[in-house]
mmCIF file of the protein (N, C-alpha, C, O) and its ligand, coordinates in Angstrom:
data_MODEL
# 
_entry.id   MODEL 
# 
loop_
_entity.id 
_entity.type 
_entity.pdbx_number_of_molecules 
1 polymer     1 
2 non-polymer 1 
# 
_entity_poly.entity_id                      1 
_entity_poly.type                           'polypeptide(L)' 
_entity_poly.nstd_linkage                   no 
_entity_poly.nstd_monomer                   no 
_entity_poly.pdbx_seq_one_letter_code       
;(UNK)(UNK)(UNK)(UNK)(UNK)(UNK)(UNK)(UNK)(UNK)(UNK)(UNK)(UNK)(UNK)(UNK)(UNK)(UNK)
(UNK)(UNK)(UNK)(UNK)(UNK)(UNK)(UNK)(UNK)(UNK)(UNK)(UNK)(UNK)(UNK)(UNK)(UNK)(UNK)
(UNK)(UNK)(UNK)(UNK)(UNK)(UNK)(UNK)(UNK)(UNK)(UNK)(UNK)(UNK)(UNK)(UNK)(UNK)(UNK)
(UNK)(UNK)(UNK)(UNK)(UNK)(UNK)(UNK)
;
_entity_poly.pdbx_seq_one_letter_code_can   XXXXXXXXXXXXXXXXXXXXXXXXXXXXXXXXXXXXXXXXXXXXXXXXXXXXXXX 
_entity_poly.pdbx_strand_id                 A 
# 
loop_
_entity_poly_seq.entity_id 
_entity_poly_seq.num 
_entity_poly_seq.mon_id 
_entity_poly_seq.hetero 
1 1  UNK n 
1 2  UNK n 
1 3  UNK n 
1 4  UNK n 
1 5  UNK n 
1 6  UNK n 
1 7  UNK n 
1 8  UNK n 
1 9  UNK n 
1 10 UNK n 
1 11 UNK n 
1 12 UNK n 
1 13 UNK n 
1 14 UNK n 
1 15 UNK n 
1 16 UNK n 
1 17 UNK n 
1 18 UNK n 
1 19 UNK n 
1 20 UNK n 
1 21 UNK n 
1 22 UNK n 
1 23 UNK n 
1 24 UNK n 
1 25 UNK n 
1 26 UNK n 
1 27 UNK n 
1 28 UNK n 
1 29 UNK n 
1 30 UNK n 
1 31 UNK n 
1 32 UNK n 
1 33 UNK n 
1 34 UNK n 
1 35 UNK n 
1 36 UNK n 
1 37 UNK n 
1 38 UNK n 
1 39 UNK n 
1 40 UNK n 
1 41 UNK n 
1 42 UNK n 
1 43 UNK n 
1 44 UNK n 
1 45 UNK n 
1 46 UNK n 
1 47 UNK n 
1 48 UNK n 
1 49 UNK n 
1 50 UNK n 
1 51 UNK n 
1 52 UNK n 
1 53 UNK n 
1 54 UNK n 
1 55 UNK n 
# 
loop_
_struct_asym.id 
_struct_asym.entity_id 
A 1 
B 2 
# 
loop_
_chem_comp.id 
_chem_comp.type 
_chem_comp.mon_nstd_flag 
UNK 'L-peptide linking' . 
ZN  non-polymer         . 
# 
_pdbx_entity_nonpoly.entity_id   2 
_pdbx_entity_nonpoly.name        ? 
_pdbx_entity_nonpoly.comp_id     ZN 
# 
_pdbx_nonpoly_scheme.asym_id         B 
_pdbx_nonpoly_scheme.entity_id       2 
_pdbx_nonpoly_scheme.mon_id          ZN 
_pdbx_nonpoly_scheme.ndb_seq_num     1 
_pdbx_nonpoly_scheme.pdb_seq_num     101 
_pdbx_nonpoly_scheme.auth_seq_num    101 
_pdbx_nonpoly_scheme.pdb_mon_id      ZN 
_pdbx_nonpoly_scheme.auth_mon_id     ZN 
_pdbx_nonpoly_scheme.pdb_strand_id   A 
_pdbx_nonpoly_scheme.pdb_ins_code    . 
# 
loop_
_atom_site.group_PDB 
_atom_site.id 
_atom_site.type_symbol 
_atom_site.label_atom_id 
_atom_site.label_alt_id 
_atom_site.label_comp_id 
_atom_site.label_asym_id 
_atom_site.label_entity_id 
_atom_site.label_seq_id 
_atom_site.pdbx_PDB_ins_code 
_atom_site.Cartn_x 
_atom_site.Cartn_y 
_atom_site.Cartn_z 
_atom_site.occupancy 
_atom_site.B_iso_or_equiv 
_atom_site.pdbx_formal_charge 
_atom_site.auth_seq_id 
_atom_site.auth_comp_id 
_atom_site.auth_asym_id 
_atom_site.auth_atom_id 
_atom_site.pdbx_PDB_model_num 
ATOM   1   N  N  . UNK A 1 1  ? -2.465 103.979 111.608 1.00 0.00 ? 1   UNK A N  1 
ATOM   2   C  CA . UNK A 1 1  ? -1.088 104.310 111.218 1.00 0.00 ? 1   UNK A CA 1 
ATOM   3   C  C  . UNK A 1 1  ? -0.119 103.822 112.297 1.00 0.00 ? 1   UNK A C  1 
ATOM   4   O  O  . UNK A 1 1  ? -0.280 104.116 113.481 1.00 0.00 ? 1   UNK A O  1 
ATOM   5   N  N  . UNK A 1 2  ? 0.870  103.084 111.861 1.00 0.00 ? 2   UNK A N  1 
ATOM   6   C  CA . UNK A 1 2  ? 1.856  102.541 112.797 1.00 0.00 ? 2   UNK A CA 1 
ATOM   7   C  C  . UNK A 1 2  ? 3.254  102.844 112.268 1.00 0.00 ? 2   UNK A C  1 
ATOM   8   O  O  . UNK A 1 2  ? 3.427  103.286 111.132 1.00 0.00 ? 2   UNK A O  1 
ATOM   9   N  N  . UNK A 1 3  ? 4.235  102.595 113.114 1.00 0.00 ? 3   UNK A N  1 
ATOM   10  C  CA . UNK A 1 3  ? 5.619  102.896 112.741 1.00 0.00 ? 3   UNK A CA 1 
ATOM   11  C  C  . UNK A 1 3  ? 6.535  101.846 113.357 1.00 0.00 ? 3   UNK A C  1 
ATOM   12  O  O  . UNK A 1 3  ? 6.385  101.487 114.525 1.00 0.00 ? 3   UNK A O  1 
ATOM   13  N  N  . UNK A 1 4  ? 7.475  101.363 112.570 1.00 0.00 ? 4   UNK A N  1 
ATOM   14  C  CA . UNK A 1 4  ? 8.486  100.446 113.096 1.00 0.00 ? 4   UNK A CA 1 
ATOM   15  C  C  . UNK A 1 4  ? 9.870  100.984 112.781 1.00 0.00 ? 4   UNK A C  1 
ATOM   16  O  O  . UNK A 1 4  ? 10.128 101.494 111.690 1.00 0.00 ? 4   UNK A O  1 
ATOM   17  N  N  . UNK A 1 5  ? 10.748 100.859 113.757 1.00 0.00 ? 5   UNK A N  1 
ATOM   18  C  CA . UNK A 1 5  ? 12.149 101.233 113.566 1.00 0.00 ? 5   UNK A CA 1 
ATOM   19  C  C  . UNK A 1 5  ? 12.996 99.979  113.603 1.00 0.00 ? 5   UNK A C  1 
ATOM   20  O  O  . UNK A 1 5  ? 12.930 99.198  114.552 1.00 0.00 ? 5   UNK A O  1 
ATOM   21  N  N  . UNK A 1 6  ? 13.785 99.793  112.573 1.00 0.00 ? 6   UNK A N  1 
ATOM   22  C  CA . UNK A 1 6  ? 14.670 98.625  112.530 1.00 0.00 ? 6   UNK A CA 1 
ATOM   23  C  C  . UNK A 1 6  ? 15.582 98.594  113.751 1.00 0.00 ? 6   UNK A C  1 
ATOM   24  O  O  . UNK A 1 6  ? 15.835 97.530  114.316 1.00 0.00 ? 6   UNK A O  1 
ATOM   25  N  N  . UNK A 1 7  ? 16.073 99.760  114.154 1.00 0.00 ? 7   UNK A N  1 
ATOM   26  C  CA . UNK A 1 7  ? 17.004 99.826  115.286 1.00 0.00 ? 7   UNK A CA 1 
ATOM   27  C  C  . UNK A 1 7  ? 16.428 99.306  116.592 1.00 0.00 ? 7   UNK A C  1 
ATOM   28  O  O  . UNK A 1 7  ? 17.178 99.000  117.519 1.00 0.00 ? 7   UNK A O  1 
ATOM   29  N  N  . UNK A 1 8  ? 15.101 99.203  116.681 1.00 0.00 ? 8   UNK A N  1 
ATOM   30  C  CA . UNK A 1 8  ? 14.481 98.669  117.897 1.00 0.00 ? 8   UNK A CA 1 
ATOM   31  C  C  . UNK A 1 8  ? 14.553 97.153  117.955 1.00 0.00 ? 8   UNK A C  1 
ATOM   32  O  O  . UNK A 1 8  ? 14.206 96.560  118.976 1.00 0.00 ? 8   UNK A O  1 
ATOM   33  N  N  . UNK A 1 9  ? 14.997 96.516  116.877 1.00 0.00 ? 9   UNK A N  1 
ATOM   34  C  CA . UNK A 1 9  ? 14.980 95.058  116.819 1.00 0.00 ? 9   UNK A CA 1 
ATOM   35  C  C  . UNK A 1 9  ? 16.371 94.472  116.603 1.00 0.00 ? 9   UNK A C  1 
ATOM   36  O  O  . UNK A 1 9  ? 16.542 93.447  115.944 1.00 0.00 ? 9   UNK A O  1 
ATOM   37  N  N  . UNK A 1 10 ? 17.352 95.151  117.178 1.00 0.00 ? 10  UNK A N  1 
ATOM   38  C  CA . UNK A 1 10 ? 18.663 94.539  117.293 1.00 0.00 ? 10  UNK A CA 1 
ATOM   39  C  C  . UNK A 1 10 ? 19.679 94.924  116.239 1.00 0.00 ? 10  UNK A C  1 
ATOM   40  O  O  . UNK A 1 10 ? 20.770 94.355  116.199 1.00 0.00 ? 10  UNK A O  1 
ATOM   41  N  N  . UNK A 1 11 ? 19.343 95.886  115.378 1.00 0.00 ? 11  UNK A N  1 
ATOM   42  C  CA . UNK A 1 11 ? 20.313 96.289  114.371 1.00 0.00 ? 11  UNK A CA 1 
ATOM   43  C  C  . UNK A 1 11 ? 20.753 97.726  114.591 1.00 0.00 ? 11  UNK A C  1 
ATOM   44  O  O  . UNK A 1 11 ? 19.986 98.564  115.065 1.00 0.00 ? 11  UNK A O  1 
ATOM   45  N  N  . UNK A 1 12 ? 22.002 97.994  114.236 1.00 0.00 ? 12  UNK A N  1 
ATOM   46  C  CA . UNK A 1 12 ? 22.489 99.373  114.191 1.00 0.00 ? 12  UNK A CA 1 
ATOM   47  C  C  . UNK A 1 12 ? 22.027 99.948  112.867 1.00 0.00 ? 12  UNK A C  1 
ATOM   48  O  O  . UNK A 1 12 ? 22.749 99.889  111.871 1.00 0.00 ? 12  UNK A O  1 
ATOM   49  N  N  . UNK A 1 13 ? 20.843 100.495 112.856 1.00 0.00 ? 13  UNK A N  1 
ATOM   50  C  CA . UNK A 1 13 ? 20.217 100.829 111.592 1.00 0.00 ? 13  UNK A CA 1 
ATOM   51  C  C  . UNK A 1 13 ? 19.184 101.920 111.811 1.00 0.00 ? 13  UNK A C  1 
ATOM   52  O  O  . UNK A 1 13 ? 18.427 101.879 112.781 1.00 0.00 ? 13  UNK A O  1 
ATOM   53  N  N  . UNK A 1 14 ? 19.150 102.882 110.926 1.00 0.00 ? 14  UNK A N  1 
ATOM   54  C  CA . UNK A 1 14 ? 18.236 104.018 111.057 1.00 0.00 ? 14  UNK A CA 1 
ATOM   55  C  C  . UNK A 1 14 ? 16.940 103.851 110.264 1.00 0.00 ? 14  UNK A C  1 
ATOM   56  O  O  . UNK A 1 14 ? 16.101 104.752 110.231 1.00 0.00 ? 14  UNK A O  1 
ATOM   57  N  N  . UNK A 1 15 ? 16.787 102.707 109.635 1.00 0.00 ? 15  UNK A N  1 
ATOM   58  C  CA . UNK A 1 15 ? 15.582 102.531 108.821 1.00 0.00 ? 15  UNK A CA 1 
ATOM   59  C  C  . UNK A 1 15 ? 14.323 102.600 109.673 1.00 0.00 ? 15  UNK A C  1 
ATOM   60  O  O  . UNK A 1 15 ? 14.242 101.980 110.734 1.00 0.00 ? 15  UNK A O  1 
ATOM   61  N  N  . UNK A 1 16 ? 13.349 103.355 109.202 1.00 0.00 ? 16  UNK A N  1 
ATOM   62  C  CA . UNK A 1 16 ? 12.031 103.296 109.820 1.00 0.00 ? 16  UNK A CA 1 
ATOM   63  C  C  . UNK A 1 16 ? 10.983 103.479 108.742 1.00 0.00 ? 16  UNK A C  1 
ATOM   64  O  O  . UNK A 1 16 ? 11.220 104.074 107.691 1.00 0.00 ? 16  UNK A O  1 
ATOM   65  N  N  . UNK A 1 17 ? 9.809  102.940 109.048 1.00 0.00 ? 17  UNK A N  1 
ATOM   66  C  CA . UNK A 1 17 ? 8.725  103.018 108.069 1.00 0.00 ? 17  UNK A CA 1 
ATOM   67  C  C  . UNK A 1 17 ? 7.435  103.263 108.836 1.00 0.00 ? 17  UNK A C  1 
ATOM   68  O  O  . UNK A 1 17 ? 7.199  102.665 109.886 1.00 0.00 ? 17  UNK A O  1 
ATOM   69  N  N  . UNK A 1 18 ? 6.606  104.149 108.300 1.00 0.00 ? 18  UNK A N  1 
ATOM   70  C  CA . UNK A 1 18 ? 5.292  104.322 108.916 1.00 0.00 ? 18  UNK A CA 1 
ATOM   71  C  C  . UNK A 1 18 ? 4.209  104.323 107.853 1.00 0.00 ? 18  UNK A C  1 
ATOM   72  O  O  . UNK A 1 18 ? 4.477  104.539 106.671 1.00 0.00 ? 18  UNK A O  1 
ATOM   73  N  N  . UNK A 1 19 ? 3.007  104.083 108.281 1.00 0.00 ? 19  UNK A N  1 
ATOM   74  C  CA . UNK A 1 19 ? 1.880  104.000 107.365 1.00 0.00 ? 19  UNK A CA 1 
ATOM   75  C  C  . UNK A 1 19 ? 0.877  102.984 107.884 1.00 0.00 ? 19  UNK A C  1 
ATOM   76  O  O  . UNK A 1 19 ? 0.831  102.687 109.078 1.00 0.00 ? 19  UNK A O  1 
ATOM   77  N  N  . UNK A 1 20 ? 0.084  102.461 106.977 1.00 0.00 ? 20  UNK A N  1 
ATOM   78  C  CA . UNK A 1 20 ? -0.879 101.427 107.351 1.00 0.00 ? 20  UNK A CA 1 
ATOM   79  C  C  . UNK A 1 20 ? -0.156 100.140 107.730 1.00 0.00 ? 20  UNK A C  1 
ATOM   80  O  O  . UNK A 1 20 ? 0.982  99.914  107.318 1.00 0.00 ? 20  UNK A O  1 
ATOM   81  N  N  . UNK A 1 21 ? -0.817 99.304  108.513 1.00 0.00 ? 21  UNK A N  1 
ATOM   82  C  CA . UNK A 1 21 ? -0.159 98.101  109.021 1.00 0.00 ? 21  UNK A CA 1 
ATOM   83  C  C  . UNK A 1 21 ? 0.363  97.206  107.907 1.00 0.00 ? 21  UNK A C  1 
ATOM   84  O  O  . UNK A 1 21 ? 1.497  96.731  107.977 1.00 0.00 ? 21  UNK A O  1 
ATOM   85  N  N  . UNK A 1 22 ? -0.440 96.972  106.890 1.00 0.00 ? 22  UNK A N  1 
ATOM   86  C  CA . UNK A 1 22 ? -0.004 96.081  105.814 1.00 0.00 ? 22  UNK A CA 1 
ATOM   87  C  C  . UNK A 1 22 ? 1.216  96.644  105.097 1.00 0.00 ? 22  UNK A C  1 
ATOM   88  O  O  . UNK A 1 22 ? 2.152  95.916  104.767 1.00 0.00 ? 22  UNK A O  1 
ATOM   89  N  N  . UNK A 1 23 ? 1.189  97.948  104.865 1.00 0.00 ? 23  UNK A N  1 
ATOM   90  C  CA . UNK A 1 23 ? 2.316  98.600  104.199 1.00 0.00 ? 23  UNK A CA 1 
ATOM   91  C  C  . UNK A 1 23 ? 3.581  98.487  105.041 1.00 0.00 ? 23  UNK A C  1 
ATOM   92  O  O  . UNK A 1 23 ? 4.649  98.150  104.529 1.00 0.00 ? 23  UNK A O  1 
ATOM   93  N  N  . UNK A 1 24 ? 3.453  98.770  106.330 1.00 0.00 ? 24  UNK A N  1 
ATOM   94  C  CA . UNK A 1 24 ? 4.617  98.723  107.225 1.00 0.00 ? 24  UNK A CA 1 
ATOM   95  C  C  . UNK A 1 24 ? 5.190  97.311  107.293 1.00 0.00 ? 24  UNK A C  1 
ATOM   96  O  O  . UNK A 1 24 ? 6.406  97.123  107.268 1.00 0.00 ? 24  UNK A O  1 
ATOM   97  N  N  . UNK A 1 25 ? 4.304  96.325  107.378 1.00 0.00 ? 25  UNK A N  1 
ATOM   98  C  CA . UNK A 1 25 ? 4.770  94.929  107.419 1.00 0.00 ? 25  UNK A CA 1 
ATOM   99  C  C  . UNK A 1 25 ? 5.557  94.600  106.159 1.00 0.00 ? 25  UNK A C  1 
ATOM   100 O  O  . UNK A 1 25 ? 6.651  94.041  106.232 1.00 0.00 ? 25  UNK A O  1 
ATOM   101 N  N  . UNK A 1 26 ? 5.000  94.948  105.006 1.00 0.00 ? 26  UNK A N  1 
ATOM   102 C  CA . UNK A 1 26 ? 5.667  94.641  103.736 1.00 0.00 ? 26  UNK A CA 1 
ATOM   103 C  C  . UNK A 1 26 ? 7.033  95.333  103.628 1.00 0.00 ? 26  UNK A C  1 
ATOM   104 O  O  . UNK A 1 26 ? 8.031  94.713  103.261 1.00 0.00 ? 26  UNK A O  1 
ATOM   105 N  N  . UNK A 1 27 ? 7.053  96.614  103.953 1.00 0.00 ? 27  UNK A N  1 
ATOM   106 C  CA . UNK A 1 27 ? 8.285  97.377  103.824 1.00 0.00 ? 27  UNK A CA 1 
ATOM   107 C  C  . UNK A 1 27 ? 9.345  96.895  104.811 1.00 0.00 ? 27  UNK A C  1 
ATOM   108 O  O  . UNK A 1 27 ? 10.527 96.810  104.477 1.00 0.00 ? 27  UNK A O  1 
ATOM   109 N  N  . UNK A 1 28 ? 8.907  96.581  106.026 1.00 0.00 ? 28  UNK A N  1 
ATOM   110 C  CA . UNK A 1 28 ? 9.859  96.123  107.041 1.00 0.00 ? 28  UNK A CA 1 
ATOM   111 C  C  . UNK A 1 28 ? 10.454 94.776  106.647 1.00 0.00 ? 28  UNK A C  1 
ATOM   112 O  O  . UNK A 1 28 ? 11.650 94.545  106.825 1.00 0.00 ? 28  UNK A O  1 
ATOM   113 N  N  . UNK A 1 29 ? 9.621  93.894  106.115 1.00 0.00 ? 29  UNK A N  1 
ATOM   114 C  CA . UNK A 1 29 ? 10.112 92.589  105.663 1.00 0.00 ? 29  UNK A CA 1 
ATOM   115 C  C  . UNK A 1 29 ? 11.124 92.758  104.529 1.00 0.00 ? 29  UNK A C  1 
ATOM   116 O  O  . UNK A 1 29 ? 12.180 92.126  104.531 1.00 0.00 ? 29  UNK A O  1 
ATOM   117 N  N  . UNK A 1 30 ? 10.794 93.609  103.569 1.00 0.00 ? 30  UNK A N  1 
ATOM   118 C  CA . UNK A 1 30 ? 11.706 93.815  102.441 1.00 0.00 ? 30  UNK A CA 1 
ATOM   119 C  C  . UNK A 1 30 ? 13.019 94.402  102.901 1.00 0.00 ? 30  UNK A C  1 
ATOM   120 O  O  . UNK A 1 30 ? 14.085 93.990  102.443 1.00 0.00 ? 30  UNK A O  1 
ATOM   121 N  N  . UNK A 1 31 ? 12.948 95.371  103.813 1.00 0.00 ? 31  UNK A N  1 
ATOM   122 C  CA . UNK A 1 31 ? 14.164 95.981  104.326 1.00 0.00 ? 31  UNK A CA 1 
ATOM   123 C  C  . UNK A 1 31 ? 15.014 94.956  105.076 1.00 0.00 ? 31  UNK A C  1 
ATOM   124 O  O  . UNK A 1 31 ? 16.221 94.859  104.855 1.00 0.00 ? 31  UNK A O  1 
ATOM   125 N  N  . UNK A 1 32 ? 14.379 94.200  105.958 1.00 0.00 ? 32  UNK A N  1 
ATOM   126 C  CA . UNK A 1 32 ? 15.131 93.243  106.782 1.00 0.00 ? 32  UNK A CA 1 
ATOM   127 C  C  . UNK A 1 32 ? 15.845 92.220  105.915 1.00 0.00 ? 32  UNK A C  1 
ATOM   128 O  O  . UNK A 1 32 ? 16.991 91.854  106.177 1.00 0.00 ? 32  UNK A O  1 
ATOM   129 N  N  . UNK A 1 33 ? 15.150 91.764  104.877 1.00 0.00 ? 33  UNK A N  1 
ATOM   130 C  CA . UNK A 1 33 ? 15.752 90.774  104.012 1.00 0.00 ? 33  UNK A CA 1 
ATOM   131 C  C  . UNK A 1 33 ? 16.840 91.398  103.134 1.00 0.00 ? 33  UNK A C  1 
ATOM   132 O  O  . UNK A 1 33 ? 17.934 90.851  102.996 1.00 0.00 ? 33  UNK A O  1 
ATOM   133 N  N  . UNK A 1 34 ? 16.517 92.551  102.546 1.00 0.00 ? 34  UNK A N  1 
ATOM   134 C  CA . UNK A 1 34 ? 17.455 93.188  101.626 1.00 0.00 ? 34  UNK A CA 1 
ATOM   135 C  C  . UNK A 1 34 ? 18.713 93.690  102.308 1.00 0.00 ? 34  UNK A C  1 
ATOM   136 O  O  . UNK A 1 34 ? 19.809 93.567  101.762 1.00 0.00 ? 34  UNK A O  1 
ATOM   137 N  N  . UNK A 1 35 ? 18.562 94.259  103.506 1.00 0.00 ? 35  UNK A N  1 
ATOM   138 C  CA . UNK A 1 35 ? 19.700 94.885  104.177 1.00 0.00 ? 35  UNK A CA 1 
ATOM   139 C  C  . UNK A 1 35 ? 20.405 93.954  105.149 1.00 0.00 ? 35  UNK A C  1 
ATOM   140 O  O  . UNK A 1 35 ? 21.621 94.043  105.321 1.00 0.00 ? 35  UNK A O  1 
ATOM   141 N  N  . UNK A 1 36 ? 19.662 93.070  105.781 1.00 0.00 ? 36  UNK A N  1 
ATOM   142 C  CA . UNK A 1 36 ? 20.236 92.277  106.866 1.00 0.00 ? 36  UNK A CA 1 
ATOM   143 C  C  . UNK A 1 36 ? 20.171 90.778  106.618 1.00 0.00 ? 36  UNK A C  1 
ATOM   144 O  O  . UNK A 1 36 ? 20.703 89.992  107.403 1.00 0.00 ? 36  UNK A O  1 
ATOM   145 N  N  . UNK A 1 37 ? 19.528 90.383  105.545 1.00 0.00 ? 37  UNK A N  1 
ATOM   146 C  CA . UNK A 1 37 ? 19.436 88.959  105.244 1.00 0.00 ? 37  UNK A CA 1 
ATOM   147 C  C  . UNK A 1 37 ? 18.526 88.194  106.188 1.00 0.00 ? 37  UNK A C  1 
ATOM   148 O  O  . UNK A 1 37 ? 18.598 86.968  106.278 1.00 0.00 ? 37  UNK A O  1 
ATOM   149 N  N  . UNK A 1 38 ? 17.650 88.940  106.905 1.00 0.00 ? 38  UNK A N  1 
ATOM   150 C  CA . UNK A 1 38 ? 16.728 88.300  107.843 1.00 0.00 ? 38  UNK A CA 1 
ATOM   151 C  C  . UNK A 1 38 ? 15.378 88.153  107.161 1.00 0.00 ? 38  UNK A C  1 
ATOM   152 O  O  . UNK A 1 38 ? 14.757 89.139  106.764 1.00 0.00 ? 38  UNK A O  1 
ATOM   153 N  N  . UNK A 1 39 ? 14.938 86.920  107.032 1.00 0.00 ? 39  UNK A N  1 
ATOM   154 C  CA . UNK A 1 39 ? 13.687 86.656  106.338 1.00 0.00 ? 39  UNK A CA 1 
ATOM   155 C  C  . UNK A 1 39 ? 12.562 86.501  107.366 1.00 0.00 ? 39  UNK A C  1 
ATOM   156 O  O  . UNK A 1 39 ? 12.114 85.392  107.657 1.00 0.00 ? 39  UNK A O  1 
ATOM   157 N  N  . UNK A 1 40 ? 12.119 87.641  107.909 1.00 0.00 ? 40  UNK A N  1 
ATOM   158 C  CA . UNK A 1 40 ? 11.028 87.596  108.890 1.00 0.00 ? 40  UNK A CA 1 
ATOM   159 C  C  . UNK A 1 40 ? 9.766  87.088  108.230 1.00 0.00 ? 40  UNK A C  1 
ATOM   160 O  O  . UNK A 1 40 ? 9.469  87.419  107.082 1.00 0.00 ? 40  UNK A O  1 
ATOM   161 N  N  . UNK A 1 41 ? 9.029  86.283  108.967 1.00 0.00 ? 41  UNK A N  1 
ATOM   162 C  CA . UNK A 1 41 ? 7.692  85.912  108.496 1.00 0.00 ? 41  UNK A CA 1 
ATOM   163 C  C  . UNK A 1 41 ? 6.734  87.056  108.784 1.00 0.00 ? 41  UNK A C  1 
ATOM   164 O  O  . UNK A 1 41 ? 6.935  87.846  109.707 1.00 0.00 ? 41  UNK A O  1 
ATOM   165 N  N  . UNK A 1 42 ? 5.696  87.125  107.978 1.00 0.00 ? 42  UNK A N  1 
ATOM   166 C  CA . UNK A 1 42 ? 4.716  88.191  108.122 1.00 0.00 ? 42  UNK A CA 1 
ATOM   167 C  C  . UNK A 1 42 ? 4.123  88.209  109.537 1.00 0.00 ? 42  UNK A C  1 
ATOM   168 O  O  . UNK A 1 42 ? 3.899  89.277  110.106 1.00 0.00 ? 42  UNK A O  1 
ATOM   169 N  N  . UNK A 1 43 ? 3.876  87.043  110.089 1.00 0.00 ? 43  UNK A N  1 
ATOM   170 C  CA . UNK A 1 43 ? 3.273  86.980  111.424 1.00 0.00 ? 43  UNK A CA 1 
ATOM   171 C  C  . UNK A 1 43 ? 4.203  87.574  112.478 1.00 0.00 ? 43  UNK A C  1 
ATOM   172 O  O  . UNK A 1 43 ? 3.750  88.164  113.459 1.00 0.00 ? 43  UNK A O  1 
ATOM   173 N  N  . UNK A 1 44 ? 5.498  87.412  112.267 1.00 0.00 ? 44  UNK A N  1 
ATOM   174 C  CA . UNK A 1 44 ? 6.471  87.936  113.225 1.00 0.00 ? 44  UNK A CA 1 
ATOM   175 C  C  . UNK A 1 44 ? 6.441  89.461  113.239 1.00 0.00 ? 44  UNK A C  1 
ATOM   176 O  O  . UNK A 1 44 ? 6.452  90.088  114.298 1.00 0.00 ? 44  UNK A O  1 
ATOM   177 N  N  . UNK A 1 45 ? 6.403  90.043  112.045 1.00 0.00 ? 45  UNK A N  1 
ATOM   178 C  CA . UNK A 1 45 ? 6.370  91.517  111.970 1.00 0.00 ? 45  UNK A CA 1 
ATOM   179 C  C  . UNK A 1 45 ? 5.040  92.038  112.504 1.00 0.00 ? 45  UNK A C  1 
ATOM   180 O  O  . UNK A 1 45 ? 4.985  93.095  113.132 1.00 0.00 ? 45  UNK A O  1 
ATOM   181 N  N  . UNK A 1 46 ? 3.985  91.299  112.255 1.00 0.00 ? 46  UNK A N  1 
ATOM   182 C  CA . UNK A 1 46 ? 2.695  91.697  112.830 1.00 0.00 ? 46  UNK A CA 1 
ATOM   183 C  C  . UNK A 1 46 ? 2.758  91.687  114.356 1.00 0.00 ? 46  UNK A C  1 
ATOM   184 O  O  . UNK A 1 46 ? 2.171  92.540  115.021 1.00 0.00 ? 46  UNK A O  1 
ATOM   185 N  N  . UNK A 1 47 ? 3.478  90.712  114.895 1.00 0.00 ? 47  UNK A N  1 
ATOM   186 C  CA . UNK A 1 47 ? 3.637  90.668  116.358 1.00 0.00 ? 47  UNK A CA 1 
ATOM   187 C  C  . UNK A 1 47 ? 4.379  91.894  116.872 1.00 0.00 ? 47  UNK A C  1 
ATOM   188 O  O  . UNK A 1 47 ? 4.042  92.424  117.931 1.00 0.00 ? 47  UNK A O  1 
ATOM   189 N  N  . UNK A 1 48 ? 5.387  92.351  116.130 1.00 0.00 ? 48  UNK A N  1 
ATOM   190 C  CA . UNK A 1 48 ? 6.092  93.574  116.539 1.00 0.00 ? 48  UNK A CA 1 
ATOM   191 C  C  . UNK A 1 48 ? 5.098  94.721  116.676 1.00 0.00 ? 48  UNK A C  1 
ATOM   192 O  O  . UNK A 1 48 ? 5.134  95.476  117.647 1.00 0.00 ? 48  UNK A O  1 
ATOM   193 N  N  . UNK A 1 49 ? 4.220  94.841  115.704 1.00 0.00 ? 49  UNK A N  1 
ATOM   194 C  CA . UNK A 1 49 ? 3.233  95.927  115.719 1.00 0.00 ? 49  UNK A CA 1 
ATOM   195 C  C  . UNK A 1 49 ? 2.241  95.730  116.863 1.00 0.00 ? 49  UNK A C  1 
ATOM   196 O  O  . UNK A 1 49 ? 1.885  96.675  117.567 1.00 0.00 ? 49  UNK A O  1 
ATOM   197 N  N  . UNK A 1 50 ? 1.806  94.488  117.031 1.00 0.00 ? 50  UNK A N  1 
ATOM   198 C  CA . UNK A 1 50 ? 0.845  94.221  118.106 1.00 0.00 ? 50  UNK A CA 1 
ATOM   199 C  C  . UNK A 1 50 ? 1.425  94.590  119.460 1.00 0.00 ? 50  UNK A C  1 
ATOM   200 O  O  . UNK A 1 50 ? 0.757  95.221  120.279 1.00 0.00 ? 50  UNK A O  1 
ATOM   201 N  N  . UNK A 1 51 ? 2.672  94.194  119.693 1.00 0.00 ? 51  UNK A N  1 
ATOM   202 C  CA . UNK A 1 51 ? 3.289  94.459  120.994 1.00 0.00 ? 51  UNK A CA 1 
ATOM   203 C  C  . UNK A 1 51 ? 3.455  95.955  121.210 1.00 0.00 ? 51  UNK A C  1 
ATOM   204 O  O  . UNK A 1 51 ? 3.311  96.456  122.325 1.00 0.00 ? 51  UNK A O  1 
ATOM   205 N  N  . UNK A 1 52 ? 3.756  96.655  120.136 1.00 0.00 ? 52  UNK A N  1 
ATOM   206 C  CA . UNK A 1 52 ? 4.045  98.076  120.280 1.00 0.00 ? 52  UNK A CA 1 
ATOM   207 C  C  . UNK A 1 52 ? 2.778  98.898  120.458 1.00 0.00 ? 52  UNK A C  1 
ATOM   208 O  O  . UNK A 1 52 ? 2.778  99.894  121.182 1.00 0.00 ? 52  UNK A O  1 
ATOM   209 N  N  . UNK A 1 53 ? 1.701  98.487  119.803 1.00 0.00 ? 53  UNK A N  1 
ATOM   210 C  CA . UNK A 1 53 ? 0.516  99.352  119.752 1.00 0.00 ? 53  UNK A CA 1 
ATOM   211 C  C  . UNK A 1 53 ? -0.722 98.784  120.425 1.00 0.00 ? 53  UNK A C  1 
ATOM   212 O  O  . UNK A 1 53 ? -1.671 99.522  120.688 1.00 0.00 ? 53  UNK A O  1 
ATOM   213 N  N  . UNK A 1 54 ? -0.731 97.504  120.705 1.00 0.00 ? 54  UNK A N  1 
ATOM   214 C  CA . UNK A 1 54 ? -1.980 96.938  121.209 1.00 0.00 ? 54  UNK A CA 1 
ATOM   215 C  C  . UNK A 1 54 ? -1.785 96.212  122.529 1.00 0.00 ? 54  UNK A C  1 
ATOM   216 O  O  . UNK A 1 54 ? -2.631 95.405  122.916 1.00 0.00 ? 54  UNK A O  1 
ATOM   217 N  N  . UNK A 1 55 ? -0.696 96.481  123.225 1.00 0.00 ? 55  UNK A N  1 
ATOM   218 C  CA . UNK A 1 55 ? -0.478 95.788  124.493 1.00 0.00 ? 55  UNK A CA 1 
ATOM   219 C  C  . UNK A 1 55 ? -0.968 96.628  125.657 1.00 0.00 ? 55  UNK A C  1 
ATOM   220 O  O  . UNK A 1 55 ? -0.867 96.207  126.810 1.00 0.00 ? 55  UNK A O  1 
HETATM 221 ZN ZN . ZN  B 2 .  ? 17.748 97.795  109.152 1.00 0.00 2 101 ZN  A ZN 1 
# 
């Protein structure tokens, strides 16, 4: 189980999502694109999780 907060990546935004890694990646990508117009690649969001939890 992991958690990402949009506000940790440069936005004034309260969005956060937690759950399994695949779920979090999907939800974070959809949010970033839908709310901020940022089309993160899946590998990029995976890197966010890796840095936060596996460093
Ligand atoms: Zn956001």
